[in-house]
N, C-alpha and C positions, 0 to 999 in steps of 0.2 A: 449597519453591522459590518463586521470584517470577516474575511475568510482566513486571515493570517493566524497561524498557530496550530492548525489541525494536522494530524498525521494519519495517512491511510496505510495500513499494513495488510498485505495479501500473501498468505502462506500457501504454498503448494507442496504436494506430496513428494517424497524422495523418488529419484529415478531408479528404475530397475537395473540399468547399466550406466556406467559413466558416459557423459555426453561430450561431444567435441565442442570446442569454443564457438564454432560457427552455428551449431544447432541451438546452443543456449542463446546466442545473439539473436537468432531468428525468433525465438519465443519472446524475448525481451522487446524486440521491435513490434511484434504483433500486439503486445500489451500496450505499449505506448501509442500505437496507431489507433487502438480501440477507444482511447479516451481523448484523443487530441481535438475532437470537435466540441467538447463540453465547455471549454472556456479558453481564452487566449493564454492564460498562465499554465495551461496543460498542453501547450503546443510549442512549436519551434524549439524542439529539444536539441541541445548541443552536448556532445560528449565532453565530460569533465576530466581534464588531465592537467591539473593545476601546476604540477612541477615543470611541465614543458610549455605551459601557456597555450596549449592546443585547444582550439574551439572548432570542432568539427560537427557538421550535421550528423546526427546519429545514423542516418541512412547510408553514410559512406562505409559500407560493410567491411571491405578488406582492411582499410586503415584503422577503423575502430577496433576490430578484432585483433589486429596486430598490436595496437597499443595496450589493449586489455591483457593480452598474453604476456607482454613485457612487464606489466605491473605484477602479475601473478609470479613471474620468475624472480622478482626481487625478494620474495618470501619463500618460494618453493623452486629451487634451482632445477629440480627434476621434472618440472611440469612440461609435458609433451603436447599440450593442446587438447588434452582430454581430462575431464574431471571438473572440480569446483572452480568457477570463475565468476568474477563480479564486473558489472558495468555500472557506471554512474553518469548522470546527465543533469543539466540545468534546463528548465523550461522558462519561456518568456525572458530569455537571457540577453543581456548586452553588456559590453565591457564597462560602459558608463555607470550602469546600475548594479553591477555584480555584488557590490558590498552590502546592498540593502534591499534588493527587490528581484528575487527569482524563486522559482520552485525547484526543489531538489528531488531527484529520483535515484533509486538504486535497485539493482536486481542481482541476486546471487543464486546460482543453481548449478546442477550438472554433476555433483559429487554424491556422497552417500547420504547426506542429510536433506532435510526439507529445504525447499526454495523459498526465497523471500523477495517480494516486490514492494517497494514503499514509495509514497509521495509525501514529502514534508513541505508544508506551506509556511513554516515558521519564519522565513526570511522575506516574506511579502510585506509590502506596506499595508496600512489600514485602508483597504480598498473595498468599495461597495460591491456586493454580489447579490442581486435581488433574489435569485432562486438558489440560495446557498446550500440548503440541505439536498435539493434535487440533484445538484451537480455531483456531490459525493455519492449519493445513492446510485446515480446512473453510472458512475465510474465502477462501482462494485458490480453492477449488472453486466457492463461491457467486459470487464476483466474476467468475470466468471464464464462468459461466452467464449473466451479464448482458452482458458485453463480452469477447470473446476477447482475451487479452493479446498485446502485442508482446514482453513480458518481465515477469516478476514475481519478487521475492525477499523473504525475511524474514531479518533479521540484526540483532544489537545494533550500535549505532553504533561501539562499541569494537572490533568485528571488522574494520572497513574497512581499517585500516592493515596488517592481516595478509593481505589478499586476494592471490591468486597473481599477478594482473596489475594494474599501476597504471592501465592505460588501458582495461581491460575491466570489464564488470559483475561483481559478486561474487555468490556463492551464499550463503555463510555457513551459516545454518541450513536454509533451504528455498529452492526456486526452482520456477518454472513455465516450462518450456521449450516454446515453441509449435511446433505442426505436426510433431512427431516422436514416435515410440513407442520409448522407451528402457527399457521395463519389464523386459526380459530381458537388459539389457546392463550393469547396475550393481549387482552383488552386494555391493559394499562399502558401500552406503548403507542406511539403515534402511528407506526406502520409495522405490520408483520406480513410480509408478502412472500408467498411461495413461488420460487423460481423452478419450474418443472425440470427434473433431472439434476438439479444443483443443490437446492436447500432453501432456507428461509432468510430473507433479508429483513433485518430488524432496524428500525429507526426509533430511538427512545423519545426524541422530541424533534419537531420541525423548526423549532427556534435554533439559532446558532448556539451550539453547546457552550456553556459558560461554566468553567470549573469553580467559579465563585458563587454560582447559583445553587442553593441548597436543594431546590426542587429537581434540578437537572441531575445532581449527584444521587439523590434518592431514587430517581427513575433508573439511572444506570446501575446502581447497586442492586435494586430489586430485580432487574433483568439478569444480572450475573447470578444472583441467588437462584432465580427460577431455572436458569440453564444448568447450574451446578447440581441442583436437586434431581435433575433428570439425566445426569451424566453427560451433559452436552457442552460443558465448559472445560476445555482441555487444560492440562498443566502447561506452564510456560516452557518454551523450548521444544514444542512439537516439531 
């Protein structure tokens, strides 16, 4: 099976006060460091600055923050280093393989809206991953240990048109539903694990999620309906 194609989205609540670029960066690095032991393609992160051809280790704090601030100022000339800022990186990256084999990550936070951290495996080769579902589930666990989520999910991009509700979040393969314990209420899914103080981690199937598999789609949609009926499936754009 392949891990190529799945996207992990991890939404975090808005900040009470605008953050400095350095504070947002520190949260971003803490999240990347939390998952970098799960698999090689989730490690060796390089800051992505394509226009300049810059390939920096993401831990080069001062330089990475400086470049990210410059990127924001291209669109917001009044940016003073406080407020919404984004960072993007490539995992398992090399110049030789850039065009066809790397993991993409992005993180935006620090302003008035929700923050978003994502991992996109869509540019990976068809590479074997024996404990496929466990790696993504562990990523959700580790990320939640850094910042409790507002919502999180894992699904291939091609699942999205099949989601049960066009105006609500999807579950697809996995979701992390905050602030509730559903561990004894969902016998139809492969895993419903309560994470104390965080919420319920849901895995609809332990098989690699296939958007062409009708059974996988039925499980995902049933999970979305179950959550929506209980007021636990937020509208998109939270």
